[in-house]
Backbone as CSV, one residue per row, in Angstrom:
resi,resn,N_x,N_y,N_z,CA_x,CA_y,CA_z,C_x,C_y,C_z
1,UNK,71.970,66.564,-13.847,73.244,66.058,-14.287,74.256,67.185,-14.274
2,UNK,75.413,67.042,-13.670,76.400,68.106,-13.652,77.065,68.288,-14.990
3,UNK,77.745,69.403,-15.171,78.308,69.700,-16.497,79.417,68.743,-16.931
4,UNK,80.174,68.204,-15.986,81.181,67.222,-16.334,80.597,65.908,-16.890
5,UNK,79.534,65.439,-16.247,78.860,64.261,-16.721,78.194,64.537,-18.063
6,UNK,77.560,65.726,-18.174,76.924,66.113,-19.440,77.962,66.129,-20.610
7,UNK,79.137,66.760,-20.289,80.227,66.839,-21.293,80.656,65.439,-21.661
8,UNK,80.909,64.533,-20.707,81.329,63.209,-21.032,80.284,62.415,-21.820
9,UNK,78.957,62.648,-21.426,77.901,61.966,-22.092,77.811,62.438,-23.590
10,UNK,77.981,63.732,-23.797,77.917,64.267,-25.141,79.045,63.767,-25.979
11,UNK,80.254,63.693,-25.385,81.417,63.211,-26.134,81.164,61.755,-26.538
12,UNK,80.639,60.980,-25.644,80.372,59.562,-25.949,79.375,59.415,-27.050
13,UNK,78.244,60.229,-26.948,77.258,60.151,-27.986,77.765,60.550,-29.367
14,UNK,78.509,61.605,-29.455,79.071,62.090,-30.664,80.060,61.108,-31.223
15,UNK,80.945,60.579,-30.329,81.854,59.546,-30.781,81.224,58.354,-31.366
16,UNK,80.227,57.877,-30.675,79.536,56.652,-31.189,78.823,56.887,-32.500
17,UNK,78.224,58.032,-32.678,77.460,58.277,-33.872,78.333,58.689,-35.100
18,UNK,79.411,59.302,-34.782,80.232,59.832,-35.947,81.555,59.140,-36.190
19,UNK,81.875,58.121,-35.387,83.213,57.532,-35.460,83.524,56.989,-36.888
20,UNK,82.523,56.300,-37.486,82.769,55.783,-38.837,83.022,56.910,-39.847
21,UNK,82.230,57.944,-39.716,82.290,59.001,-40.676,83.614,59.758,-40.620
22,UNK,84.165,59.882,-39.425,85.390,60.699,-39.271,86.689,59.852,-39.166
23,UNK,86.560,58.514,-39.280,87.717,57.673,-39.149,88.827,58.052,-40.173
24,UNK,88.489,58.151,-41.468,89.503,58.459,-42.422,90.069,59.830,-42.255
25,UNK,89.206,60.785,-41.849,89.760,62.146,-41.543,90.672,62.135,-40.388
26,UNK,90.361,61.418,-39.305,91.208,61.313,-38.163,92.546,60.669,-38.481
27,UNK,92.516,59.668,-39.358,93.739,58.976,-39.733,94.622,59.934,-40.521
28,UNK,94.034,60.806,-41.344,94.834,61.714,-42.146,95.335,62.859,-41.292
29,UNK,94.574,63.251,-40.305,94.932,64.462,-39.499,95.233,64.079,-38.058
30,UNK,95.748,62.913,-37.846,95.960,62.412,-36.446,96.868,63.268,-35.606
31,UNK,97.677,64.096,-36.183,98.549,64.929,-35.382,97.799,66.121,-34.767
32,UNK,96.848,66.678,-35.483,96.115,67.879,-34.940,94.664,67.775,-35.350
33,UNK,93.901,67.108,-34.502,92.485,66.930,-34.836,91.710,67.829,-33.879
34,UNK,90.879,68.633,-34.488,89.900,69.450,-33.721,88.581,69.198,-34.441
35,UNK,87.700,68.592,-33.732,86.436,68.212,-34.384,85.264,68.847,-33.677
36,UNK,84.411,69.517,-34.339,83.250,70.064,-33.769,82.027,69.174,-34.105
37,UNK,81.351,68.682,-33.160,80.207,67.877,-33.409,78.938,68.529,-32.892
38,UNK,77.849,68.340,-33.643,76.626,68.862,-33.149,75.632,67.683,-33.057
39,UNK,75.125,67.503,-31.879,74.158,66.375,-31.652,73.103,66.928,-30.715
40,UNK,71.901,66.705,-31.028,70.750,67.056,-30.237,70.872,68.585,-29.778
41,UNK,71.284,69.384,-30.694,71.348,70.803,-30.431,72.427,71.221,-29.493
42,UNK,73.379,70.317,-29.152,74.492,70.671,-28.237,75.788,70.710,-29.019
43,UNK,76.509,71.840,-28.864,77.767,72.012,-29.561,78.890,71.632,-28.616
44,UNK,79.723,70.703,-29.046,80.743,70.277,-28.153,82.119,70.440,-28.935
45,UNK,83.024,71.098,-28.411,84.364,71.252,-28.979,85.290,70.244,-28.342
46,UNK,85.793,69.288,-29.132,86.662,68.276,-28.574,88.137,68.776,-28.797
47,UNK,88.575,69.569,-27.861,89.916,70.072,-28.031,90.878,69.722,-26.918
48,UNK,90.437,69.098,-25.871,91.376,68.789,-24.782,92.176,67.565,-25.185
49,UNK,93.384,67.392,-24.689,94.238,66.300,-24.999,93.595,64.966,-24.700
50,UNK,92.947,64.815,-23.564,92.281,63.610,-23.142,91.216,63.245,-24.136
51,UNK,90.351,64.223,-24.552,89.324,63.947,-25.489,89.914,63.495,-26.823
52,UNK,90.935,64.085,-27.200,91.641,63.756,-28.492,92.178,62.297,-28.475
53,UNK,92.816,61.952,-27.359,93.399,60.626,-27.231,92.287,59.593,-27.233
54,UNK,91.198,59.848,-26.503,90.090,58.908,-26.480,89.476,58.746,-27.880
55,UNK,89.280,59.822,-28.575,88.665,59.752,-29.903,89.647,59.047,-30.891
56,UNK,90.969,59.275,-30.746,91.935,58.669,-31.579,91.983,57.198,-31.418
57,UNK,91.940,56.690,-30.124,91.944,55.322,-29.827,90.736,54.535,-30.509
58,UNK,89.612,55.237,-30.543,88.431,54.622,-31.103,88.515,54.409,-32.632
59,UNK,89.271,55.208,-33.283,89.442,55.054,-34.748,90.919,54.996,-35.005
60,UNK,91.581,54.037,-34.390,93.044,54.002,-34.378,93.621,53.490,-35.688
61,UNK,94.884,53.849,-35.853,95.684,53.308,-37.000,95.757,51.817,-36.819
62,UNK,95.953,51.331,-35.569,96.013,49.879,-35.321,94.807,49.163,-35.887
63,UNK,93.624,49.718,-35.611,92.424,49.079,-36.147,92.348,49.076,-37.688
64,UNK,92.805,50.138,-38.268,92.807,50.249,-39.713,93.796,49.256,-40.310
65,UNK,94.949,49.097,-39.676,95.944,48.135,-40.180,95.400,46.745,-40.035
66,UNK,94.780,46.446,-38.931,94.142,45.128,-38.725,93.075,44.842,-39.790
67,UNK,92.249,45.788,-40.048,91.168,45.655,-41.008,91.724,45.416,-42.407
68,UNK,92.688,46.241,-42.816,93.253,46.067,-44.136,93.994,44.766,-44.355
69,UNK,94.764,44.366,-43.392,95.453,43.084,-43.526,94.537,41.893,-43.506
70,UNK,93.479,41.956,-42.718,92.493,40.911,-42.695,91.765,40.813,-44.036
71,UNK,91.391,41.965,-44.605,90.672,41.948,-45.909,91.596,41.482,-47.019
72,UNK,92.792,41.863,-47.003,93.788,41.555,-48.113,94.266,40.121,-48.053
73,UNK,94.603,39.654,-46.803,95.321,38.348,-46.703,94.505,37.207,-46.072
74,UNK,93.318,37.506,-45.526,92.502,36.481,-44.838,93.422,35.578,-43.943
75,UNK,94.073,36.178,-43.042,95.113,35.458,-42.236,94.472,34.461,-41.242
76,UNK,95.217,33.329,-41.032,94.831,32.420,-39.995,95.338,32.877,-38.671
77,UNK,96.286,33.751,-38.660,96.759,34.419,-37.465,97.287,35.839,-37.808
78,UNK,96.859,36.779,-36.990,97.253,38.155,-37.211,97.482,38.824,-35.862
79,UNK,98.614,39.503,-35.781,98.885,40.373,-34.599,99.360,41.734,-35.159
80,UNK,98.751,42.801,-34.603,99.150,44.174,-34.910,99.622,44.743,-33.564
81,UNK,100.906,44.988,-33.452,101.515,45.421,-32.203,102.022,46.867,-32.363
82,UNK,101.431,47.766,-31.532,101.938,49.129,-31.557,103.132,49.213,-30.640
83,UNK,104.270,49.494,-31.235,105.501,49.551,-30.525,105.968,50.971,-30.301
84,UNK,105.087,51.938,-30.528,105.386,53.357,-30.456,105.873,53.781,-29.060
85,UNK,105.341,53.124,-27.983,105.721,53.512,-26.669,107.183,53.160,-26.394
86,UNK,107.846,52.409,-27.241,109.293,52.098,-27.047,110.173,53.172,-27.757
87,UNK,109.546,54.202,-28.277,110.308,55.193,-28.995,109.964,56.618,-28.470
88,UNK,110.769,57.576,-28.937,110.644,58.922,-28.435,109.541,59.641,-29.226
89,UNK,108.267,59.309,-28.862,107.114,59.902,-29.508,106.110,60.240,-28.417
90,UNK,105.196,61.180,-28.662,104.208,61.530,-27.685,103.309,60.380,-27.244
91,UNK,102.958,60.403,-25.976,102.053,59.327,-25.441,100.825,59.186,-26.281
92,UNK,100.484,57.897,-26.554,99.292,57.639,-27.406,99.559,57.599,-28.892
93,UNK,100.813,57.790,-29.272,101.180,57.752,-30.691,100.983,56.399,-31.338
94,UNK,100.757,56.403,-32.595,100.662,55.192,-33.395,101.595,55.367,-34.583
95,UNK,102.866,55.185,-34.375,103.836,55.501,-35.380,104.746,54.317,-35.720
96,UNK,104.915,53.393,-34.786,105.808,52.229,-34.943,105.097,50.966,-34.659
97,UNK,105.025,50.058,-35.660,104.271,48.853,-35.542,105.067,47.656,-35.918
98,UNK,104.620,46.504,-35.329,105.103,45.199,-35.843,103.775,44.457,-36.174
99,UNK,103.811,43.783,-37.378,102.633,42.969,-37.718,103.166,41.584,-37.937
100,UNK,102.397,40.613,-37.465,102.594,39.189,-37.687,101.424,38.696,-38.512
101,UNK,101.717,38.288,-39.755,100.606,37.879,-40.655,100.939,36.470,-41.140
102,UNK,100.022,35.579,-40.856,100.120,34.170,-41.293,98.981,33.885,-42.262
103,UNK,99.313,33.604,-43.535,98.363,33.481,-44.568,98.750,32.539,-45.667
104,UNK,97.838,31.819,-46.219,98.064,30.972,-47.408,98.491,31.809,-48.609
105,UNK,98.121,33.107,-48.588,98.549,33.988,-49.695,100.054,34.030,-49.836
106,UNK,100.736,33.694,-48.798,102.236,33.765,-48.882,102.909,32.497,-49.428
107,UNK,102.110,31.473,-49.623,102.739,30.268,-50.210,103.210,30.568,-51.590
108,UNK,104.339,30.047,-51.985,104.948,30.257,-53.278,105.424,31.721,-53.403
109,UNK,105.540,32.473,-52.342,106.098,33.849,-52.440,107.376,33.872,-51.635
110,UNK,108.383,34.478,-52.179,109.566,34.748,-51.466,109.369,35.758,-50.367
111,UNK,110.247,35.798,-49.342,110.032,36.715,-48.235,109.939,38.117,-48.636
112,UNK,110.756,38.537,-49.613,110.769,39.946,-50.048,109.429,40.261,-50.673
113,UNK,108.885,39.323,-51.503,107.592,39.558,-52.125,106.493,39.712,-51.037
114,UNK,106.579,38.919,-49.979,105.587,38.972,-48.934,105.648,40.370,-48.264
115,UNK,106.869,40.826,-47.955,106.970,42.159,-47.350,106.480,43.243,-48.265
116,UNK,106.787,43.105,-49.542,106.295,44.105,-50.483,104.733,44.150,-50.552
117,UNK,104.146,42.989,-50.484,102.677,42.932,-50.543,102.087,43.533,-49.291
118,UNK,102.678,43.315,-48.100,102.196,43.933,-46.873,102.395,45.447,-46.919
119,UNK,103.595,45.836,-47.406,103.862,47.343,-47.489,102.888,47.952,-48.467
120,UNK,102.562,47.315,-49.589,101.631,47.821,-50.542,100.197,47.957,-49.964
121,UNK,99.837,46.969,-49.202,98.508,46.995,-48.566,98.391,48.137,-47.556
122,UNK,99.467,48.475,-46.981,99.497,49.546,-45.918,100.122,50.839,-46.390
123,UNK,100.177,51.039,-47.698,100.882,52.152,-48.256,100.320,53.517,-47.756
124,UNK,98.986,53.590,-47.643,98.395,54.888,-47.135,98.862,55.176,-45.682
125,UNK,98.879,54.127,-44.841,99.276,54.414,-43.461,100.797,54.752,-43.414
126,UNK,101.571,54.200,-44.280,102.974,54.513,-44.272,103.235,55.895,-44.835
127,UNK,102.330,56.474,-45.587,102.477,57.786,-46.078,101.917,58.796,-45.136
128,UNK,101.024,58.373,-44.190,100.294,59.310,-43.307,100.679,59.149,-41.839
129,UNK,101.866,58.805,-41.542,102.251,58.862,-40.143,102.849,57.642,-39.523
130,UNK,102.696,56.480,-40.187,103.340,55.308,-39.676,104.813,55.442,-40.102
131,UNK,105.642,55.504,-39.105,107.087,55.763,-39.312,107.863,54.518,-39.547
132,UNK,107.480,53.420,-38.794,108.244,52.176,-38.896,107.258,50.991,-38.876
133,UNK,107.576,50.006,-39.722,106.704,48.799,-39.799,107.609,47.606,-39.859
134,UNK,107.603,46.808,-38.876,108.330,45.497,-38.813,107.351,44.452,-39.264
135,UNK,107.770,43.561,-40.169,106.837,42.583,-40.723,107.337,41.171,-40.507
136,UNK,106.473,40.302,-40.005,106.695,38.900,-39.944,105.570,38.271,-40.741
137,UNK,105.932,37.681,-41.887,104.983,37.146,-42.843,105.274,35.634,-43.092
138,UNK,104.412,34.793,-42.620,104.623,33.355,-42.749,103.430,32.644,-43.320
139,UNK,103.695,31.462,-43.895,102.623,30.547,-44.296,102.148,29.818,-43.048
140,UNK,100.921,29.255,-43.108,100.510,28.468,-41.979,101.429,27.322,-41.579
141,UNK,102.051,26.660,-42.563,103.018,25.570,-42.248,104.226,26.110,-41.559
142,UNK,104.758,27.267,-41.969,105.837,27.851,-41.298,105.515,28.269,-39.861
143,UNK,104.339,28.852,-39.694,103.880,29.264,-38.432,103.715,28.090,-37.422
144,UNK,103.167,26.988,-37.981,102.965,25.757,-37.172,104.376,25.261,-36.733
145,UNK,105.327,25.210,-37.640,106.708,24.719,-37.293,107.415,25.685,-36.333
146,UNK,107.130,26.994,-36.391,107.865,27.951,-35.488,107.021,29.205,-35.382
147,UNK,106.358,29.350,-34.233,105.540,30.543,-34.036,106.211,31.543,-33.123
148,UNK,107.532,31.415,-33.041,108.269,32.366,-32.300,108.457,33.711,-33.010
149,UNK,108.200,34.784,-32.410,108.394,36.135,-33.005,109.509,36.831,-32.140
150,UNK,110.588,37.174,-32.793,111.678,37.808,-32.099,111.222,39.202,-31.605
151,UNK,111.739,39.597,-30.371,111.398,40.922,-29.961,112.074,41.970,-30.823
152,UNK,111.423,43.120,-30.893,112.082,44.233,-31.656,113.299,44.743,-30.910
153,UNK,114.268,45.247,-31.611,115.437,45.827,-30.919,114.969,47.122,-30.200
154,UNK,115.819,47.437,-29.202,115.556,48.675,-28.480,115.747,49.879,-29.355
155,UNK,114.980,50.943,-29.021,115.094,52.165,-29.774,116.514,52.754,-29.476
156,UNK,117.096,53.296,-30.556,118.410,53.855,-30.422,118.334,55.403,-30.539
157,UNK,117.186,55.960,-30.318,117.041,57.401,-30.266,116.961,58.094,-31.607
158,UNK,116.824,57.396,-32.699,116.663,58.035,-34.007,117.978,58.429,-34.641
159,UNK,119.042,58.483,-33.831,120.355,58.883,-34.434,121.309,57.734,-34.366
160,UNK,120.848,56.527,-34.024,121.730,55.381,-33.970,122.763,55.439,-32.862
161,UNK,122.450,56.158,-31.831,123.443,56.349,-30.717,123.549,55.068,-29.911
């Protein structure tokens, strides 16, 4: 086996075995992650940009958002849309999201209360790198009557230009 295949194989093995253990650390340190893994006596330094993006995707902020919203709201419909690519951020970033949450939990709640409960559920992510969160929070009856989700406005460059 050549060294490139060995390197890729080692990265895959380490990623598969340790992804759950390092997920919270990666979410906290997603800007600058350097992880040293030891498996079967092989030391691998995951420091290339491609390795970092691959590892980051496996334990993504998107997946964490989806998991938390699912656990908190038991939605009948859930979309987590990473809109970061529409903004002036590095490739592979997870900083701008739109979530569409349809849940019975929102019945008898005003729109503002729904947004507050979603923001509360995702407070850690909002403190650790999620810069923008657009929320569509509907009851199942509202979703059945109108499942249209308006597109997000174009990025204005951060300065409102």
